[in-house]
C-alpha positions in Angstrom: 125.1 135.4 106.5 128.0 135.3 104.1 128.3 135.2 100.3 128.0 131.8 98.7 131.0 129.9 97.4 132.2 129.0 94.0 130.4 127.2 91.2 128.7 129.9 89.2 125.6 131.9 89.9 122.9 129.9 91.5 125.1 126.9 92.2 124.1 125.7 95.6 124.1 122.5 97.6 121.9 122.5 100.7 122.8 119.0 101.6 126.4 118.7 100.4 126.6 114.9 101.1 123.6 114.2 99.0 123.2 116.9 96.4 125.3 118.7 93.9 124.3 121.4 91.5 124.7 122.5 88.0 126.9 125.6 87.6 125.0 128.5 86.2 126.4 130.6 83.4 125.1 133.7 81.6 127.1 133.3 78.5 130.3 134.6 80.1 131.5 131.7 82.1 129.8 132.7 85.3 131.5 136.1 85.3 130.0 139.5 85.0 130.8 141.5 81.8 133.4 143.4 83.8 135.1 140.1 84.7 134.0 139.8 88.3 132.1 136.9 89.7 128.3 137.1 89.7 127.0 137.7 93.2 125.7 135.0 95.5 123.8 136.1 98.5 123.3 133.0 100.7 125.6 130.7 102.6 125.5 127.2 101.3 125.5 125.4 104.7 123.3 125.4 107.7 121.2 128.2 106.6 117.5 128.7 107.5 115.1 131.6 107.1 114.9 133.2 110.5 112.9 136.3 111.5 116.1 138.3 111.9 117.2 137.2 108.5 113.9 138.1 106.8 113.9 141.5 108.6 117.3 142.5 107.3 117.2 140.9 103.9 115.2 143.3 101.7 117.8 145.9 101.1 120.6 143.5 100.3 118.4 141.5 98.0 117.2 144.6 96.1 120.8 145.5 95.4 121.6 141.9 94.4 118.6 141.7 92.1 119.7 145.0 90.4 123.2 143.6 89.8 122.0 140.3 88.5 119.4 141.9 86.3 121.9 144.2 84.8 124.3 141.4 84.3 121.7 139.1 82.6 120.5 141.9 80.3 124.1 142.4 79.1 124.9 138.7 78.6 125.2 137.3 75.1 123.2 134.3 74.0 124.5 131.0 75.5 126.1 128.4 73.4 125.7 124.8 74.4 128.1 122.1 73.2 126.8 118.6 73.7 128.6 115.6 72.3 127.9 111.9 72.5 130.7 109.7 73.8 131.3 106.0 74.1 130.6 104.1 77.3 131.9 100.9 78.7 130.7 98.7 75.9 127.1 98.4 74.6 125.2 101.5 73.5 127.0 104.8 73.7 125.6 107.7 75.7 123.8 109.3 72.8 121.8 106.1 72.2 121.1 105.7 75.9 119.8 109.3 76.2 117.5 108.7 73.2 115.8 105.8 74.9 112.1 106.2 75.7 111.0 105.6 79.3 109.9 102.1 78.4 113.1 101.3 76.6 115.1 102.5 79.6 113.4 100.4 82.2 113.5 97.4 79.9 117.2 97.8 79.4 117.9 98.1 83.1 115.6 95.1 84.0 117.2 92.9 81.3 120.7 93.8 82.5 121.7 95.4 79.2 122.8 98.4 81.2 123.3 99.0 84.9 121.1 101.6 86.6 124.3 103.3 87.8 125.7 103.6 84.3 122.4 105.0 83.1 122.1 107.5 85.9 125.7 108.6 85.5 125.1 109.2 81.8 122.0 111.2 82.6 123.9 113.4 85.1 126.7 114.0 82.6 124.1 115.2 80.1 122.6 117.5 82.7 126.1 118.9 83.3 126.8 119.5 79.6 123.5 121.4 79.3 124.0 123.4 82.4 123.7 126.7 80.6 120.1 126.0 79.8 119.4 126.6 83.5 117.0 123.7 83.5 117.8 122.7 87.1 117.7 124.4 90.5 119.1 121.4 92.2 120.7 118.2 91.0 120.4 115.2 93.4 123.6 113.5 92.2 124.5 111.4 95.2 120.9 110.5 96.0 120.3 109.4 92.5 123.5 107.2 92.3 122.7 105.6 95.6 119.2 104.8 94.4 120.6 103.4 91.2 123.0 101.1 93.2 120.0 99.8 95.1 118.2 99.0 91.8 121.3 97.1 90.5 121.6 95.2 93.7 118.0 94.1 93.6 118.3 93.0 90.0 121.5 91.1 90.6 119.9 89.3 93.5 117.0 88.2 91.4 114.5 90.2 93.4 111.4 91.6 91.7 111.7 95.2 90.9 108.9 97.8 90.5 107.8 98.9 87.0 109.9 102.1 86.8 113.0 100.7 88.4 116.0 102.9 87.5 114.1 105.4 85.4 115.5 109.0 85.7 112.9 111.7 86.1 112.8 115.4 87.1 110.3 117.2 89.2 109.4 120.9 88.9 110.7 122.8 91.9 107.3 123.6 93.3 106.6 119.9 93.8 107.5 118.8 97.3 110.2 116.2 97.8 110.7 115.5 101.5 113.9 117.0 103.0 114.9 118.5 99.7 114.4 122.3 99.2 111.3 123.2 97.3 112.0 126.7 96.2 109.1 127.5 94.0 111.8 129.5 92.2 111.5 132.3 94.7 114.1 133.7 97.2 112.0 133.4 100.4 111.6 129.6 99.8 115.2 128.9 98.6 116.0 126.9 101.7 112.5 125.7 102.7 112.5 122.0 103.3 109.0 120.4 103.3 108.3 117.5 105.5 106.2 115.7 102.9 106.5 114.4 99.3 103.7 115.2 96.8 101.6 112.1 96.3 102.1 112.1 92.5 105.9 112.2 92.9 105.8 109.7 95.8 103.9 107.1 93.6 106.6 107.4 90.9 109.4 107.0 93.4 107.6 104.0 95.0 107.4 102.5 91.5 111.2 102.8 91.2 111.7 106.1 89.5 114.8 108.1 90.4 114.5 111.8 90.9 117.8 113.3 89.6 116.9 116.9 90.3 114.4 119.7 90.9 113.7 121.7 87.7 113.8 125.4 87.3 110.6 127.3 86.6 108.9 130.7 86.3 109.0 132.3 89.7 106.1 131.0 91.8 104.7 129.5 88.6 103.2 133.0 87.9 104.2 133.2 84.2 104.7 131.5 80.9 108.3 132.3 80.0 110.4 130.7 82.8 112.5 133.9 82.7 113.3 133.8 86.4 115.3 136.6 88.1 116.0 134.8 91.3 119.8 134.6 91.5 119.8 130.9 92.3 117.5 130.1 89.3 118.0 132.5 86.4 116.2 132.3 83.0 115.6 128.9 81.4 116.7 128.6 77.8 115.0 126.7 75.0 117.0 123.8 73.7 115.9 124.5 70.1 117.1 128.1 70.2 119.1 129.3 73.2 118.0 132.9 73.0 114.3 131.9 73.1 112.0 131.2 76.0 111.1 127.5 76.7 107.6 128.5 77.8 106.4 128.2 81.4 105.9 127.9 84.1 107.3 124.4 83.8 110.1 125.5 81.6 112.9 123.6 83.4 111.2 120.3 83.2 110.5 120.9 79.5 114.1 121.9 78.8 115.5 118.9 80.6 113.3 116.5 78.6 113.8 118.3 75.3 117.6 118.3 75.7 117.5 114.5 76.3 118.6 114.6 79.9 115.5 112.5 80.9 112.7 111.0 78.9 109.9 112.3 81.2 109.1 114.2 84.4 106.6 116.3 86.3 105.4 119.9 85.9 102.4 121.7 87.2 99.6 123.4 85.2 97.3 126.2 86.4 96.5 127.9 83.1 98.8 126.2 80.6 102.1 125.7 82.5 102.6 122.1 81.3 101.2 122.4 77.8 102.8 125.7 76.8 106.4 124.7 77.5 105.7 121.3 76.0 104.6 123.0 72.8 107.5 125.4 72.7 110.2 122.8 73.3 108.9 120.0 71.1 107.7 117.5 73.8 104.4 116.2 75.1 102.5 117.8 78.0 99.4 116.4 79.8 97.1 118.2 82.1 94.7 115.7 83.7 91.1 116.2 84.7 90.5 118.4 87.7 86.7 119.1 87.6 85.5 120.4 91.0 88.1 118.5 92.9 87.5 115.5 95.1 87.0 112.3 93.1 86.9 114.3 89.8 90.6 115.2 90.3 92.8 112.6 88.6 96.0 113.5 90.5 95.6 114.2 94.3 98.3 116.5 95.5 96.6 119.0 97.8 99.0 121.1 99.9 102.2 119.3 98.6 102.8 121.7 95.7 103.5 125.4 96.1 100.1 126.7 95.0 98.5 129.4 93.0 94.9 128.2 92.9 93.4 125.1 94.4 90.6 125.4 91.9 92.9 125.3 88.9 96.2 123.8 90.0 97.3 120.2 89.1 100.4 118.3 88.6 100.9 117.3 85.0 103.1 114.7 83.2 105.6 115.6 80.5 107.6 113.4 78.1 109.3 113.1 74.8 106.5 110.9 73.6 102.8 110.3 74.5 103.9 106.8 75.5 106.3 108.3 78.1 103.4 110.4 79.4 101.0 107.4 79.6 103.6 105.4 81.6 103.8 108.1 84.3 100.1 108.7 84.2 99.3 105.0 84.7 101.4 104.9 87.9 100.0 108.2 89.3 96.3 107.5 88.4 96.5 103.8 89.2 94.9 102.8 85.9 95.9 100.7 82.9 97.8 102.3 80.1 95.6 103.1 77.1 96.3 101.8 73.6 96.4 103.9 70.5 93.0 104.6 69.1 91.9 104.1 65.5 91.5 107.6 64.2 89.1 106.6 61.5 85.8 108.4 62.3 87.2 110.1 65.4 85.5 113.6 65.5 87.4 116.7 66.5 85.7 120.0 67.2 87.3 123.0 65.5 86.2 126.2 67.4 87.0 129.2 65.3 87.8 131.2 68.4 90.8 128.9 69.1 92.1 129.2 65.6 92.2 133.0 65.2 95.1 135.4 65.5 97.8 132.9 64.7 101.4 133.6 63.9 101.7 132.9 60.1 104.6 130.4 60.5 102.8 128.5 63.3 99.6 128.5 61.3 101.3 126.7 58.4 102.4 123.9 60.7 99.0 123.4 62.5 97.0 123.5 59.2 99.4 120.8 57.9 98.7 118.7 61.0 94.9 119.1 60.5 95.3 117.8 56.9 97.3 114.8 58.1 94.7 113.9 60.6 91.9 114.2 58.0 93.9 112.0 55.6 94.1 109.4 58.5 90.3 109.3 58.7 89.6 111.8 61.4 86.6 114.0 61.0 87.0 117.8 61.7 83.8 119.5 62.8 83.6 123.3 62.4 81.7 124.3 65.5 82.5 127.6 67.3 82.4 128.7 70.9 82.0 132.4 70.3 81.7 133.5 74.0 84.5 131.2 75.3 87.2 133.8 75.8 84.8 136.5 77.2 83.5 134.0 79.8 87.0 132.7 80.7 88.2 136.2 81.3 85.7 136.5 84.2 87.2 133.4 85.8 91.0 133.1 85.2 92.5 136.0 87.1 90.0 136.2 89.9 90.9 132.6 90.8 94.6 132.8 90.2 95.1 136.1 92.0 92.7 135.6 95.0 93.2 132.0 96.0 96.9 132.3 96.8 95.9 134.3 99.8 94.4 131.2 101.3 96.3 128.5 99.5 99.9 129.6 100.2 99.5 129.8 104.0 97.8 126.4 103.9 100.7 124.9 101.9 103.3 126.4 104.3 101.5 124.9 107.3 101.0 121.5 105.7 104.6 121.3 104.7 105.8 122.4 108.1 107.5 125.5 106.7 107.0 127.6 109.8 109.5 130.4 109.4 108.2 131.9 106.1 104.9 133.7 105.6 103.1 134.8 102.4 104.2 138.3 103.3 107.8 137.2 103.2 107.3 135.5 99.9 105.7 138.7 98.4 108.4 140.9 99.9 111.3 139.1 98.2 109.9 138.2 94.8 112.7 138.8 92.3 111.1 138.8 88.9 109.6 142.1 87.7 106.5 140.5 86.1 105.8 138.4 89.1 106.2 141.4 91.4 103.4 143.1 89.6 101.1 140.1 89.6 101.8 139.3 93.3 101.0 142.8 94.3 97.5 142.1 93.0 97.4 139.1 95.3 98.5 141.0 98.4 96.1 143.9 97.5 93.3 141.4 96.9 92.5 143.2 93.7 90.1 140.5 92.7 88.5 139.7 96.0 85.3 141.5 95.1 84.6 139.4 92.0 86.0 136.1 93.3 82.8 134.6 94.5 81.0 135.2 91.2 84.0 133.8 89.3 83.8 130.6 91.3 80.1 130.1 91.8 78.6 131.7 88.7 81.0 132.0 85.8 83.0 128.8 86.2 79.9 126.6 86.3 78.7 128.4 83.2 82.0 127.6 81.5 81.8 124.0 82.5 78.3 123.8 81.0 79.5 125.5 77.8 82.1 122.7 77.3 79.7 119.9 78.2 77.1 121.3 75.8 79.8 121.7 73.1 80.9 118.1 73.3 77.3 116.9 73.2 76.0 119.3 70.5 79.0 118.8 68.1 79.2 115.1 68.9 83.0 115.3 69.2 85.5 113.3 71.2 88.0 116.2 71.5 88.5 119.8 70.7 91.5 120.4 68.4 93.5 123.7 68.4 97.0 125.1 68.5 98.4 125.0 72.0 99.7 128.6 71.6 99.1 131.3 69.1 102.8 131.7 68.4 106.0 129.7 68.8 108.8 130.7 71.2 109.9 134.3 71.3 113.2 135.9 72.5 113.9 136.0 76.2 113.0 139.3 77.8 115.9 140.0 80.2 114.4 143.3 81.4 110.8 142.5 82.2 110.7 138.7 82.3 107.4 138.8 80.4 106.7 141.9 78.5 105.0 142.2 75.1 105.0 140.2 71.9 103.8 141.0 68.4 102.1 138.5 66.1 102.8 139.0 62.3 104.1 142.5 62.9 100.9 143.6 64.7 100.6 145.8 67.8 102.2 144.8 71.0 100.3 142.2 73.1 100.9 141.1 76.7 103.1 138.0 76.6 101.3 136.3 79.4 97.8 136.8 78.2 98.8 135.9 74.6 100.4 132.5 75.4 97.6 131.3 77.7 94.7 132.5 75.5 94.0 129.0 74.2 95.0 126.9 77.2 93.3 128.8 80.0 89.7 128.1 79.2 90.1 124.3 79.5 92.0 124.8 82.7 89.3 126.9 84.2 86.7 124.3 83.2 88.8 121.5 84.8 88.9 119.3 81.7 91.9 117.3 80.5 94.3 118.6 77.8 97.1 117.1 75.9 99.7 119.0 73.9 101.5 117.1 71.1 104.3 118.2 68.8 102.8 119.2 65.4 106.1 120.1 63.6 108.7 122.8 63.2 108.3 126.3 61.8 110.6 127.3 58.8 112.8 128.8 61.5 113.1 125.5 63.3 110.9 126.3 66.3 108.6 123.6 67.7 104.8 124.0 67.4 102.3 122.2 69.6 98.7 121.1 68.8 96.3 120.4 71.7 93.3 118.2 72.2 90.9 118.8 75.1 88.4 116.2 76.1 85.3 116.0 78.4 85.8 115.8 82.1 87.0 112.3 83.0 88.0 111.3 79.5 91.7 111.2 80.3 92.3 107.7 79.1 90.4 108.3 75.8 92.3 111.5 75.3 95.7 109.8 75.8 94.5 107.0 73.4 93.7 109.5 70.7 97.1 111.3 71.4 99.0 108.0 70.9 97.3 107.7 67.5 97.9 111.3 66.5 101.6 111.0 67.4 101.9 108.1 64.9 100.4 110.3 62.2 102.2 113.6 63.0 105.5 112.0 63.7 108.2 112.8 66.2 110.3 116.0 66.0 114.0 115.8 65.4 116.0 116.5 68.5 117.4 120.0 69.0 120.5 120.5 66.9 122.5 121.2 70.0 121.6 117.8 71.4 121.3 115.7 68.2 
């Protein structure tokens, strides 16, 4: 084992002939405040996790984590400079990067731009925004090779698949065969699964080009994407670089929000697609899950680093609802929905999901409600008073017991034979995740797990089904989060927040308070940008629908987006 090479903290290339990486900075050009290089602790080449390595790693990692944590906590806020530039005729790069997914594939198919030029422009944008830490790995050479194949097919007159040439990103807990799937955690940094998650494989088969694996909250156990693993580091919000992007799919959200790609994949256990979508001004869709099996819209068992098989699902994210419906149609194998007529569409307004709001956020979501009413929507005041109490009996018991069975099953299915769940627990880098994962290894919720799964979750599902029927509503409308983005916590990763100057509240519990119940019930949810606060931070508004109503929910979302409008891009990327 030797220190890694140059390129900035976290810059690594596990397959140098196929991959390159975005250099990481912490506001000081990749140097520590004292001027020395930030530490790297792995060799770039030929490394694999051996038993000898794992046995000897703990002490060196602990020292490295302390150094990195101290360095990060002292780093100033990053500054990102992004400028458009002219290309070789036609649209300049800024215009290209503003294209929707549909506009992109049309331009490539119609030969208004080559796939290579488009992918090159995308990779340049990723490089410019490197200090957002949106990526763990950029697949530069693979992406360009795939683009050349698209161009060759189009030039020959051959038929091309519907997403031919479209750049996407995938969260780094979603398997891509022979590419590291790190889960944002040190023990998996060099783990190479032997399979590709079905949702991602369908997009690739349809012609999408994966340009990189996106950064995330370590092991998806959090809502800030403040990752302390030295190869990952905290993800920054494109709208305010000192703020969290939300999580755990913060890297995917940041890449989309900063106009690197129009869309991509995240995962959602209790809000991990919808929360970062809300905080970065994009769209996030969690599909139906139900009780699994045929009720699950996306089938990705054992091809995603798991938390809870009962709650986990891949989700789609994009700059628009249309971008999301394009990906969803490919993954689900269904026709794309058209925008609904909002006149007469009934939305349930549960008081429990509209209480305790940040004052600035509340102004935005109330305005959104008014716009929907003016468009003919009907808002129905109908509460769910026991919702949060019941959800609290389900959420943590599932999320902190099921990893004990799901992570070993994932490692086996992905042919990752030299890492165990104990290894993963031993080398967790982020303080907040260390605390949560100790509850996993101690099986703190084992005694209440069965009741959570077989008693309380069915009761929650009945509560939702009864609500939709009793209130006669198509969807439930509520703010995705109680507050907008908050400053990055460089000490704890996810400490406390205060709403309207009130007492400190747990960051994790606060941000998931509105998204978790629908997750636990297995119903679909869609977060859409509602507007910006006076301070310029994005706010999301969510609609949840009955189990299996995904197409209807997306149809309503398309109509809502027309009424609420699209957010202006982040100033750093305008």
